[in-house]
C-alpha positions, -999 to 999 in steps of 0.1 A, spaced: -869 -213 -717 -851 -183 -732 -844 -169 -697 -827 -202 -686 -806 -202 -718 -796 -166 -711 -786 -174 -675 -765 -204 -687 -747 -182 -712 -742 -155 -686 -727 -180 -661 -703 -193 -688 -691 -158 -695 -686 -151 -658 -667 -184 -653 -644 -176 -683 -638 -141 -670 -629 -153 -635 -607 -181 -648 -587 -158 -671 -583 -132 -644 -569 -158 -620 -546 -171 -647 -533 -136 -654 -526 -130 -617 -507 -162 -613 -487 -156 -644 -477 -121 -631 -467 -135 -598 -445 -162 -614 -429 -136 -637 -419 -114 -608 -406 -144 -588 -385 -156 -618 -371 -121 -625 -360 -114 -589 -324 -126 -584 -317 -149 -555 -298 -136 -524 -269 -158 -534 -268 -143 -569 -270 -108 -556 -242 -114 -531 -220 -129 -559 -227 -99 -581 -219 -74 -553 -187 -93 -544 -175 -93 -581 -182 -55 -584 -162 -48 -552 -133 -69 -565 -135 -51 -598 -133 -17 -581 -104 -30 -559 -85 -42 -589 -90 -9 -607 -77 10 -577 -47 -12 -575 -39 -7 -612 -42 31 -609 -10 50 -606 -5 69 -574 -31 52 -552 -20 32 -522 -47 5 -517 -32 -11 -486 -57 4 -462 -86 10 -487 -117 -11 -482 -144 -15 -509 -180 -24 -503 -205 -28 -532 -243 -32 -531 -265 -30 -562 -240 -7 -580 -234 16 -550 -198 15 -539 -185 27 -505 -148 34 -501 -135 34 -465 -101 34 -449 -71 56 -450 -46 68 -476 -12 84 -470 -17 113 -493 -48 136 -495 -46 137 -533 -54 100 -534 -89 105 -519 -106 122 -550 -85 101 -574 -97 69 -558 -133 81 -562 -128 89 -599 -113 55 -605 -142 37 -587 -167 57 -608 -151 45 -640 -156 8 -632 -184 -8 -652 -215 -15 -631 -208 13 -606 -238 36 -602 -226 57 -573 -196 61 -550 -196 71 -514 -161 82 -506 -154 79 -469 -116 77 -472 -95 97 -447 -60 109 -445 -37 86 -425 -21 100 -395 17 100 -401 37 75 -379 5 62 -363 -2 94 -345 11 81 -312 23 115 -301 
């Protein structure tokens, strides 16, 4: 009789261990699902960061933002386009780096060809 009681107790312990393990795994899966932002939220955050950088560039003295394009993704900002003066290229990068939320800046600005370059 003692062997049967021991087997019953052992099976209860195994069932409890399996149930708690399954519960812990499902809780972890739900936690990561809830913590991950949706694509819509991510897009909204990226758009706001891009607009914040654009606004900072337009407020900065000595930067012509007419042909500057800003793209932001997860804190990484890419500046593309042209500027009329070469001194504006590093200045635009510094301004972008100073915006809250920017983690890196890839500066792909180039110097505009005077008079359209139609030689």
